[in-house]
C-alpha atoms as one frame of an Amber mdcrd trajectory, in Angstrom:
protein
  92.907  -8.858  33.574  89.186  -9.906  32.781  86.857  -7.632  31.091  84.567
  -5.885  33.557  81.006  -7.094  33.606  78.819  -4.759  31.513  75.776  -3.425
  33.400  73.382  -5.961  31.789  75.110  -8.898  32.914  75.279  -7.566  36.598
  72.702  -9.137  38.747  70.520  -6.607  40.572  67.753  -7.118  43.091  64.499
  -5.842  41.547  62.160  -3.540  43.818  60.001  -4.932  46.178  56.353  -4.571
  44.661  54.168  -2.145  46.133  51.732  -4.336  47.780  54.555  -6.663  49.498
  56.332  -2.832  50.563  53.057  -1.832  52.131  52.017  -4.921  53.527  55.889
  -4.806  55.220  54.819  -1.428  56.692  51.908  -2.440  57.961  53.205  -5.655
  59.680  56.002  -3.172  61.203  52.974  -1.012  62.358  51.064  -3.959  63.891
  54.266  -4.872  66.187  55.491  -1.239  66.675  51.907  -0.290  68.103  51.235
  -3.592  70.307  54.880  -3.102  71.604  55.221   0.723  72.351  51.369   1.989
  72.004  49.783   3.516  69.414  50.252   7.562  70.851  54.119   6.650  72.076
  55.054   4.723  68.607  56.967   7.381  65.945  56.368   6.728  61.880  60.219
   6.637  62.256  59.843   3.630  64.276  57.681   1.747  62.260  59.861   2.948
  59.174  62.994   1.330  61.222  61.164  -1.989  62.028  60.173  -2.332  58.239
  63.649  -1.542  56.907  62.559   1.376  54.943  62.953   5.329  55.357  60.558
   6.834  57.320  59.573   9.269  53.905  58.472   5.847  52.192  55.989   4.999
  54.785  54.294   8.507  53.612  54.192   7.321  49.999  51.704   4.309  51.374
  50.399   6.081  54.451  49.050  10.225  55.002  50.000   9.641  58.832  50.181
   7.318  61.850  46.363   7.743  62.511  46.340   6.161  58.423  48.277   3.479
  59.563  45.925   2.640  61.943  42.647   3.149  59.776  44.538   1.193  57.197
  44.856  -1.862  59.491  41.888  -2.194  60.869  40.607  -2.087  57.815  43.050
  -4.830  55.972  42.057  -7.259  58.703  38.052  -6.524  58.493  38.204  -7.081
  54.854  39.967 -10.127  55.319  37.188 -11.600  58.487  34.407 -10.715  56.530
  35.793 -12.314  53.524  36.750 -15.512  55.176  33.464 -15.515  57.294  31.282
 -15.253  54.293  33.208 -18.056  52.895  32.999 -20.572  55.465  29.198 -20.340
  56.053  28.128 -20.703  52.746  25.960 -23.447  52.136  25.642 -23.761  56.005
  22.170 -23.430  57.128  22.371 -24.611  60.902  22.532 -21.285  62.845  24.251
 -22.361  66.143  27.205 -24.153  63.462  27.373 -20.623  61.623  27.918 -19.151
  65.224  30.128 -21.943  66.110  31.936 -21.155  62.817  32.311 -17.422  63.162
  33.595 -18.002  66.966  36.172 -20.102  65.642  37.418 -17.636  62.684  37.234
 -14.701  64.990  39.546 -16.346  67.982  41.880 -18.098  65.623  42.556 -15.034
  63.891  43.537 -13.116  66.817  45.226 -15.960  68.894  47.783 -16.528  66.232
  48.791 -13.187  66.014  49.222 -11.792  69.441  50.501  -8.412  68.155  47.416
  -7.859  65.830  45.277  -8.903  69.066  46.824  -6.243  71.100  46.357  -3.669
  68.447  42.530  -4.602  67.895  41.440  -5.249  71.756  43.580  -2.256  73.118
  45.089   0.440  70.690  42.117   0.797  68.689  39.997   1.742  71.648  42.182
   4.797  72.780  40.026   7.681  71.845  36.139   8.002  71.086  37.217   8.892
  67.330  38.560   5.731  66.762  35.725   4.034  68.229  32.930   5.936  66.344
  34.945   5.728  62.892  35.643   1.988  63.134  31.897   1.064  64.490  30.279
   2.884  61.292  32.315   0.696  58.951  33.702  -2.612  58.894  32.718  -3.597
  62.200  29.020  -2.274  61.258  28.857  -4.953  58.013  30.485  -7.599  60.757
  27.658  -7.275  63.102  25.094  -7.649  60.067  26.839 -10.804  59.917  26.122
 -12.377  62.913  23.054 -10.479  63.199  21.729 -12.381  59.810  22.802 -15.903
  61.378  20.638 -15.089  64.234  17.889 -14.010  62.757  18.017 -17.047  60.007
  17.664 -19.248  63.120  15.041 -17.276  64.494  12.807 -18.125  61.236  14.079
 -21.536  61.325  12.560 -21.953  65.061  15.979 -22.970  66.446  16.690 -20.012
  68.298  14.190 -17.929  70.288  12.130 -15.229  68.359  11.561 -13.218  70.957
  14.393 -11.573  71.395  16.250  -8.660  69.480  18.349 -10.201  66.699  20.486
  -7.033  66.722  21.108  -7.047  70.528  21.516 -10.605  70.389  24.313 -10.254
  67.712  26.295  -7.391  69.999  25.827  -9.918  72.834  27.762 -12.799  70.845
  30.447 -10.560  69.593  30.942  -8.572  73.081  31.577 -12.436  74.535  34.058
 -13.114  71.692  35.696  -9.876  72.414  35.909 -10.168  76.144  37.406 -13.786
  75.481  40.056 -12.557  73.553  40.811  -9.276  75.734  40.941 -11.949  78.516
  43.544 -13.991  76.649  46.090 -10.788  76.347  45.845 -10.145  79.898  46.171
 -13.491  81.044  49.777 -14.987  82.371  48.275 -18.734  81.330  49.053 -19.782
  77.977  46.439 -21.411  75.835  44.977 -21.941  72.460  42.453 -19.131  72.422
  40.663 -20.614  69.505  39.651 -23.327  72.112  37.141 -21.165  73.827  34.919
 -20.900  70.829  32.294 -23.823  71.765  31.895 -22.934  74.903  30.865 -19.408
  74.131  28.223 -20.870  71.522  27.292 -23.578  73.886  26.676 -20.499  76.512
  25.123 -18.295  73.858  22.282 -21.030  72.033  21.626 -23.018  75.406  21.987
 -20.179  78.165  23.436 -20.891  81.746  20.446 -22.813  83.279  20.602 -26.123
  84.081  19.621 -28.747  81.178  16.318 -29.971  81.142  16.376 -33.768  81.145
  13.458 -35.507  79.336  10.801 -36.865  81.603  11.129 -40.464  81.766   8.311
 -42.301  80.292   6.240 -44.173  83.355   4.857 -47.665  82.305   1.375 -47.718
  82.118  -0.550 -48.073  85.403  -2.095 -51.489  85.598  -5.866 -52.172  86.160
  -6.458 -54.081  89.190  -8.482 -57.355  88.922 -11.599 -57.593  90.634 -12.388
 -60.322  93.269 -14.726 -62.726  92.254 -16.819 -61.551  95.453 -16.207 -57.449
  93.768 -17.689 -58.994  90.534 -21.025 -59.965  92.033
């Protein structure tokens, strides 16, 4: 009979790092909140989806509300970092806006559950909206506002409009495109809408002005011999 293996020789799975387990719980919360709705979901549902005990969730998050807030903060931190990197060294305001739009729509377009949580579940109460508007969302709007202000200073965007108001309008356009994508029965790439949003924002919806055609110089009529007398 072969000797029993010692404890040191037994292959044991090492526990998942704290960050991995926390990320797994957040990913599960995204899926559960999108599927069941934030108010209908329970912490136990999130734990079951993440493959952990319900008590484990509370080691990382104080409550279900804390799960939602943490999900928002994580996503917005990534959005701000990615946005600042993409805009670094890009002076043209229209191109900067185009990059912001593409990143915004790509982020939501590649994760439908995240899009549902952001576009629907986060907006269920005034409490959440006020809290989110005063933190990372404010910073995100400032990134857009700075881009618009830079274009105004460079003379490529109208200087007679309020940059803050324009930033909110630009964000609102992207926001509506994301909401429409969620609600639409048609399946399409969300980030494909980015260029149209930027074009309408920068150029407006009026007819494009065509450059006036240059007229050939008028020829000077020659006087007849009789007229020259």
